[in-house]
C-alpha positions as CSV (number, residue, x, y, z in Angstrom):
1,M,-1.7,28.8,18.0
2,A,-1.5,25.3,16.6
3,D,-5.2,25.6,15.7
4,E,-4.5,28.7,13.7
5,V,-1.8,27.0,11.7
6,S,-3.9,23.9,11.0
7,N,-6.8,26.1,9.9
8,L,-4.7,27.6,7.1
9,G,-4.9,25.8,3.8
10,L,-1.7,24.7,2.1
11,G,-2.2,27.4,-0.5
12,S,-2.9,30.2,2.0
13,R,-0.2,32.7,2.6
14,R,-0.4,36.1,4.3
15,N,0.3,39.2,2.3
16,E,3.2,40.0,4.5
17,D,4.9,36.7,3.6
18,I,4.3,37.2,-0.1
19,A,5.6,40.7,0.1
20,L,8.8,39.5,1.9
21,D,9.4,36.9,-0.7
22,M,8.9,39.5,-3.4
23,M,11.3,41.9,-1.7
24,K,13.9,39.1,-1.5
25,F,13.5,38.2,-5.1
26,I,13.8,41.8,-6.3
27,A,16.8,42.5,-4.1
28,L,18.7,39.4,-5.1
29,T,18.0,39.5,-8.9
30,T,18.6,43.2,-9.3
31,G,21.6,43.6,-7.0
32,F,19.5,46.1,-5.0
33,G,21.6,48.3,-2.8
34,K,25.0,47.0,-3.9
35,T,27.5,49.7,-4.4
36,G,30.4,47.5,-5.4
37,S,33.0,45.5,-3.6
38,P,34.5,46.9,-0.4
39,G,37.9,48.3,-0.6
40,A,40.9,47.5,1.5
41,G,41.7,49.7,4.5
42,F,39.6,51.7,6.9
43,Q,35.9,52.0,5.9
44,G,34.6,54.9,8.0
45,S,31.1,55.0,6.7
46,T,30.2,51.3,7.2
47,V,27.4,52.0,9.8
48,S,25.8,54.7,7.7
49,K,25.9,52.5,4.6
50,A,24.3,49.6,6.6
51,E,21.6,51.9,7.9
52,E,20.9,53.3,4.5
53,Y,20.7,49.8,3.0
54,A,18.3,48.7,5.8
55,H,16.2,51.8,5.2
56,L,16.1,51.0,1.5
57,L,15.1,47.4,2.1
58,L,12.3,48.5,4.5
59,E,11.1,50.9,1.8
60,L,11.2,48.2,-0.8
61,Y,9.2,45.9,1.5
62,G,6.6,48.5,2.0
63,R,6.2,49.0,-1.7
64,C,6.0,45.2,-2.2
65,L,3.3,44.9,0.6
66,H,1.4,47.8,-1.0
67,A,1.5,46.0,-4.4
68,V,0.4,42.7,-2.9
69,S,-2.4,44.3,-1.1
70,G,-3.7,45.8,-4.3
71,K,-4.1,49.3,-2.8
72,K,-3.7,52.3,-4.9
């Protein structure tokens, strides 16, 4: 494994790493998935909201990976 890392050039990055950085940038700069501040009291749908947000992030990552790969 150390040989694999040393064989990579300093400018070499995998498409997956680039897509992940792209997803993070888009999510942070656009407020992706934010629905507002949580209210006080019981929040009964926290799990479904978290699962929905995770699903949206995975979908965004797939779109970023698709864009980085250059596939149409």
